[in-house]
C-alpha positions in Angstrom: -21.2 -14.6 15.6 -17.6 -11.5 14.6 -14.2 -12.0 14.3 -12.8 -9.8 15.2 -9.3 -8.9 13.2 -6.0 -8.2 14.8 -4.9 -4.5 14.1 -2.3 -4.7 10.4 1.0 -4.7 11.4 3.5 -1.6 10.4 5.1 -4.1 8.7 2.4 -5.0 6.2 1.3 -1.3 5.5 4.5 -0.6 4.4 5.0 -3.5 2.2 0.9 -2.9 0.6 1.3 0.4 -0.7 5.1 -0.3 -1.7 4.1 -2.8 -4.0 1.7 -0.5 -4.9 3.2 2.1 -6.1 5.7 -0.5 -7.5 2.9 -1.7 -9.8 1.4 1.9 -10.6 4.9 3.8 -11.4 7.3 1.1 -12.0 5.1 -0.3 -14.7 4.4 3.2 -15.8 8.0 4.1 -16.2 8.7 1.0 -18.7 5.1 2.5 -20.7 7.3 5.8 -20.8 10.3 3.7 -21.7 8.6 2.1 -24.9 8.2 5.2 -26.8 11.8 5.6 -26.6 11.9 1.4 -28.1 10.0 -1.4 -29.7 8.8 -3.9 -27.1 7.7 -7.3 -27.7 3.7 -7.9 -27.5 5.9 -10.5 -25.1 7.6 -8.0 -23.2 4.4 -5.3 -22.9 1.9 -8.5 -21.4 4.6 -9.6 -19.3 4.9 -5.2 -17.4 1.5 -5.6 -17.3 0.9 -9.1 -16.2 3.8 -8.3 -13.0 2.2 -4.8 -12.7 -0.9 -5.9 -12.1 -0.1 -9.1 -9.5 2.0 -5.9 -7.6 -0.8 -3.8 -8.0 -3.1 -6.8 -6.9 -0.5 -8.1 -3.8 -1.0 -4.4 -2.6 -4.0 -3.6 -2.3 -5.1 -6.9 -0.8 -2.5 -7.2 1.5 -3.9 -3.7 3.4 -7.4 -5.6 2.6 -6.0 -8.2 5.4 -6.6 -10.7 2.2 -3.7 -13.8 3.0 -3.5 -14.9 -0.3 -2.8 -11.6 -1.4 0.6 -12.4 0.4 1.1 -15.1 -1.2 0.7 -13.4 -4.8 3.3 -10.8 -3.4 5.7 -13.5 -2.6 5.4 -15.1 -6.2 5.7 -11.8 -7.1 9.2 -11.2 -5.8 10.9 -14.3 -6.8 9.5 -13.7 -10.4 11.5 -11.5 -9.4 14.4 -13.1 -8.8 14.3 -15.5 -12.1 14.2 -12.5 -13.8 16.8 -11.2 -12.5 19.0 -14.4 -13.1 19.1 -13.2 -17.4 20.2 -9.4 -16.3 23.5 -9.0 -13.4 24.8 -10.7 -10.8 23.9 -7.6 -8.5 19.9 -7.6 -9.8 19.9 -11.6 -8.8 21.6 -10.8 -5.4 19.6 -7.4 -4.4 16.1 -9.4 -5.4 16.9 -12.3 -3.7 17.3 -10.5 -0.4 14.2 -8.8 -0.9 12.2 -11.7 -1.1 13.9 -12.9 2.0 13.2 -9.4 3.9 9.6 -9.7 3.4 8.8 -13.8 3.3 10.0 -13.0 6.9 7.9 -9.9 7.7 5.2 -11.3 5.7 5.4 -14.6 7.4 6.1 -13.8 10.6 3.5 -14.4 13.9 2.1 -11.1 13.5 1.5 -11.3 10.0 -0.2 -14.3 10.4 -2.4 -13.2 13.0 -3.0 -10.3 10.6 -4.0 -12.1 7.8 -5.3 -15.2 10.1 -5.3 -18.6 9.1 -4.9 -18.1 4.9 
């Protein structure tokens, strides 16, 4: 029996492409900065892991995989935690984005699109 999938909400399309772009361009920007500074292996690994996670979350949200929205929220939560080592303004901005993304990824339209995941 074929399962019918609801149409992807525009908010999910925007978030999916946003995560994909941030993963590609944000990671690329960090790699360019590495030519000017000497990052530790740990920094390189974390930047790569976070970049790949953003790309994976974006691609699979666009494909309707429910687990990808949880990865996207975990990615944003990681940025809230990382922000704690920087400025209060970064914590506020990342926290506000986490709340907004949480709303968009967990509201009824998103739940219907992603299914029971």
